[in-house]
N, C-alpha and C positions, 0 to 999 in steps of 0.2 A: 537641337540643331535648327537654324532658320530654314524656312522653306524656300527663300530666295537669297541670292548672294549678298544683296545690299539691304536686307531687312534691318530696320532700325536706323537707317541713314535718312536724314531729311535734307532736301535740296531746295533752296530758295532761288527760283529761276526768274531773273529780271530781264532775260534776253528776248530777242525777237528776230524775225526773218528766218535764217536757215542754219548757219554754222553752229552757233551756240545752242539753239533749240535741238539740233540733232544730238549734241553731246548730252543734254539733259534728258532727252528721250531715251538714249542708250542707258543712262543711269536709272531711269524709271523702269525700263524693260528688265533691268537686273534687280529690281525690287525696291529701289529707293522711293521714298515719298516725295515727289516733286511738286512743289507749289509754284505755279506759274503766275507771276504778278503782271497784270495788264492794265493799260490805261482805261479808266471808265469811259464807256460810250464807244470807243474805237478799237481798243485792244491791239494786239500784235498787228503790225503793218501787213503781214502776209495773209491775214484773214481776207483781204480784198484783192489778192493776186489771182483773180479769176476773170472770166470763166476758165475751167469748169468750177462750179460750186457744189457743195453737198446738197442733196435734196432735202426739202422740208417735209413736214407731215403730208400725208396723202392729200392731194388736191390743192396744196398751198404753194407749189413752185419751189424754186431753189432758195437756200439760205445764203443770201448774198454777202453775209459777213463771215462765211466759213468756206474759203476756197480750198480746193484740193491741195494746193501748195501748203497751206497751213496744216491740213490733215496729215501730210507726209512726215511731219517732225514734232508732233505734239501729243501723241497717244500716251496713255497711262499717267497723265498729269491731272492735277486739280487746278482750276482757274479761279483766281481771286482778282478783283479789280481794286486798285489803290492808286490814287493820284499822288505820285512822289513829289510833285511840285508844291504841294501844300504842307504846312508844318505838321498837321495831324497825320497826313499820309506818311510823312517821313518817320514819325514816331511809330506808326504801325509797322513799317518795314523794319525799323530797328528792333522792335519787339519780336518780329518773326525771325530776324537774323540771330537774335540772342538764343533762339530755340532751334537753330539749324546747324547742320554739320558743314554744309557747303553753300556758297552763294555764287551764282553765275550771272555775269552781266556782259553786254556788248555795246555799251554806250561809248561814244567817242572819248578819247583820253581826256581826263580832267573833268568830265561832265558831272559825275556823281559827287565829286568833292564839293560842288556848289551846294549840295543838299545834305552834306554830312553823311553821305552813304558810301564814301570811298573806303578802300580796304583798311587804311590806318584807323579810321574812326570805328568801323565795325569790328575789326579784330581786337581793338582795345576793349570793346564791349564784350566780345566773345573770343578769347585767345585761342580756342580750339577750332575756330572757323577756317575752313579752306575757301579762299576767295579767288575765283577764276575770272579774269578779264580777257575777253576776246575782242581784239580790235584789228583794224586793217593793217596798221603799220607798227603796232606795239606802243608801249607807254613811253618809250624814249626814242631819240633820233630826230633828224630834221623833218621827217614826214609824220611825226606822231599825231599831229592834230588834223590830218587830212581824213576825209571820208573815203569810202571805197566799196566796190562790189566785186563779185567773183570774176567777171570778165577782165576787170582792170588787173587783178592779181594774176590771172592766167597770162596776161600780156607781160606784166612787169617781172614776174618770177622766171621767165624763160620757157614756161610750159608751152606757149604758143609757138615759140621759135623752133620747137622740135615736133610740132603737130601740124598736119596738113600736107599739102603737096609742095614740091620744090619751089614752085612759082608763087605760092600763097600760104602764109601762116594761118592757122585756124584754131579756134578755141575748142575744147572738148565740149560735146553737146550738153552734157549735164553740168551742174555747177560743181565741178570737181574740187576746186580749192576749198569751197565751203564744206563739202562732204569730208575731205581729208582733214580739214581743221577740226571738224566735229569729232573725228576719231582720235586725233592727237589730244583734244581737250578732255575727252572721257578718260583716256589713258593717264593724262596728267593728274586728273582729280583722284583716280584710284591710287596712284603713287603717293600723292599728298595725304590721302586718308591712311594709307599704310604707315607713313611717317608719323602722322598724328597719333595713331594707335600705339606706337612705340614710345614717342616723346611727350605726348599730351599737348603738343603745340601745332596749331594750324599754320598755314603759310599762304603767300600770295603767288598766283600763277599769272604771268604776263605772256599771253599767246597772241601771235601776229599771223594774220592770213598770208601776208607776203612771205614770212619766214616758212610757214607750212607749205606754201606753193613751191618755194625753192627746194625745201627738204625732199619733196615728193619727186624731184627730178632724178634722185637716186643714182643709178649707174650712168645715166646721160651726163649728169654733172661730174661724176667721177672720171668718166672717159675724157672729158674736156680737161679736168685738172691734171690728169696724168699725161695726156698727149699734147695739150694746147690746141687741139684741133676742134673747131666748131662743128658740132654734129649737123649733118644735113637732114632736111625733112624728106621722109620716104613714103608719105601717104600711108598706105596700109602695109608697108613693109616694116619689119622689125630690125633690131640690132643684135639679136642673139644668133643662134645657129641658122644656117641656110638649108632649106627654105623656112621662112617665118613671116608669112604674109598672106594676103588675099589673092586668090586665083579665080579666073572665070572658067567654069566648066562649060559643057556643051549647051547648058540651059541656064544655070544659076551659079553664083559664086560660092566658094567655100573659103574658110581660113585654115591654112595648113601650116603646121610646125613640125619640122624634123630637127629637134634640138641637139641630137648627138648622132654619132656614126651608126649606132644600131638602128635608130629610127630612120635614118636616111637609107640604110640598106633595106629596111622594111618597105619604104616607099618605092625603091627601085624594083623590088620583087613584085609589089602590087601593080606597078606600072609596066612590068615586062621590060624594064630598061636596066638590067644588071650591068650592062656595058659601061654605064656611067661610073660604076665603082672602080673600073680599071683605069680611068682617066686620072692622072695624078693631080689635076686641077680640082677634082671633085671628091677625092678619096677620103679626105678628112675634114672635120669641122673647120679648122683654121684655113685649109686650102679653099673650101667653098666660100668662106667669108672673104678671102682675098680675091676670089674670082667670081664674085656675085654677079657682076655685069655679064659674064659669059654664060653662067648656068641658069639664071632666071628666065631668059627667053626660051631655053630648052624645056624647062619645067612648065612654062606657060603653054607651050605647044602640046606637051603631053597631057596636061589637065583638060584641054579643050576636046579631047577625044571621047570623053564619056560624060554622062549626066552627073549632076551633083549627087543624087542619091546612090548611083552606081559607085562613085568614088568613095562616098562616106562608108558604104558597106565594105568595100574591099580594103580600104585603109584601116577600118576597125579590125578586120580579120588579121591584118599584119601589125596591129598594135601601134599604129601611127596616129598621133594626135591630129584631129581635124574636126571642124564643126561648121554648121550652116550659119548663114546670116539671118537671124530670126527677127521678124517684126514682133512688136509686143504681143499680138494675139498668139503668135507661135510660141513665144516665151512661156506664157501662162498655160498653154496647152501641152507643153513638153512634159513627158511622163516623169523625167527625173525631177523637174521643178515641183510637180504635183506630189511626187513621193516624199520629197523633203519638206513639204508643208510650208512652202514659201508664200503661199497665198492663204490668208485667213479672212474670216468674216467676223465682225463684231457688231453688237447691238448698239445702235445709235439712239440714246435716250431722248434726243430732241425730235427726230423724225419718226422714231419707232420702227425704222427700217434696218435691214442688214447692210453693213457698210464693208465692202471689200478693202483689204489693206495688205501691204507687204508685211511679212513676218520678220522678226529679228533672226538673223542667220546663225547666232551663237547657239551651240548645242552643249549644254552642261548636264552631266549625269546626276550630280548631287543636288544642285540648285537650279533646276531647269527654268528657262524663260518661257512663261506660259501665262495664260489669262490676259491677253491683250484687251485693253479698254479703249473705247473710242475717245478721240481728242475732245476736250471739254468745250462746251459753249462758253461764251464770254461771261465771266463772273459766276459760272455755275456753282462754284463751291465757296463763294465769299462768306456767306453766313456760317457755313460749316467750319471753315478753317479759322476764321477770326474768333468764332465762339470757342472752338476747341483749344486754340493755342494762345489767344490773347485775352479771352474772357469777355469779348464784346457781346452784349445782350442784343436781343431783337430790337428793343426800343432804341438802343444806342446806334444800331445799324441804320435804322430809319433816319435818325438825325444826321449821321455821317453821309448818307446818300443825299439828303437834302442840301448839304453843304458842298456836294461834289467831291467828297474825299474818297468814296468808294463807289 
């Protein structure tokens, strides 16, 4: 039995920035051999998205070609430099694609066809290849040729229309469309590999950030499609059971959710306000949703009577979901986070230092995700990979470097 879920799967990663690299990092975490192809001299654009940058060897300052942004989505990969704009570079990529199970790219629609590296060309060379294209707007449609970034897709997909306060739409702080697209992409690749295992045939995956942003609206979109009503922005208020939002306590805020009648009864008991259960406007989930304007000020007044920690303790006693608003130092100090091993340290071969990183959250009992490896330095594995898979000798590598191919 393989020690990792994707042992034996090779992924040729021609992507950069965030969404697609997150997908290939997920595949790498699950045990795939991910070969990241970067431009000689510059590499993935995100290497320069700093500060902050990764520290260099002791006394040498930061590595200004390795931003923390890059480190977030490129662990467990091998980096190879190949100039795809040269004929020799294209041949090297074709040779690598012929020996790969998956190819992932996020160039603008039509770009790689200019170099003979499009899905038709490479799948003709390797019919078992799963070819994933991640673009802003997809391979078809009136916007297919446009560039785009996460904030644009948060705006266009409707995500910002339901985020923020009534008077101002806001983007999610993190690059949420990129992150969700990365998860959709990894899922799509796994599905295509399963199909390939059954039929022997690879396939093309056309994934759009705009599509993924819209799909992530989930029940917000469904509520609109069923009712025709445009959802209002509620700041830190939710659309589920009432209460489901932020409340200010005597000192600090908490986020409180009583998603069903049992939890609301628990809240009322914790608050000493069981009288609320006798009011027909508040007695059931549906009634509380219908009368949210009346009940929320009552709840806000109740929550201000105790400190955050007092409320968290008594709500926990009554099995009512609630949590504090943690800053990142609080997050990484949280005993649950630490128990779950969500913070790991890896050996950085460039600096010789320990590098803290987020762990993969997937817990598999048979093929666990383990052995996180630091993201590679630019071209760190060029000689290793090209020698291993293409048969490039050390002398040939020197000549290729001299011509700007690798």
